[in-house]
N, C-alpha and C positions, 0 to 999 in steps of 0.2 A: 539488974543495971548492966548485964552483963550484953545484955537483950539488946538494950536499947543503943549501944556500940553500935553491934550487929545491922541492927537500921540504918545508921549510921550509914556504914562501909556501906553497904550493896547503894545508899542515895546516891552517893559521893560515887561510885563506880555510874550509876545507872549516869549520871547526870555526865562525865566525866564521856561518856562513850557517846552520851546521846550529840554533845557536840562537835562529836567527831573526832576529838582524840585518841583510836584505836586501829585506822590504818596508816600498813608497816610500807605500804609499798601504792603510788598515784596509774593509776590502770588506766587503759585507755577504752575500757567501756567496747571496743570490736572484739568480738567472735570470730575467728578463723576456718575452719573448718576444707582439709586436704583430702581430698580423697587417696586413701592407700589403698591396693591393691594386698591381699592379706589372703590367707582359705577359709578365714569365715562371711569374704561376699565373691568368691573363686567362680565364677559359669561353673564349674566342672562339677562345685560341689552343691550346688544348689539347685530344688526340692521345682518338680514339675510339676500340674494339674493330674495328670495319666503317663503311669510309668510307660 
């Protein structure tokens, strides 16, 4: 009988999330990528084909 309660709880949670009740923030779905100069993309540290 205890397993039945777990199954019902899992089904209820799945329905709850499927209906969209798990969203915390309203997202604009826009990704903004700004280039920043760091040591990882610095020209002096980049590798060349032949030294």
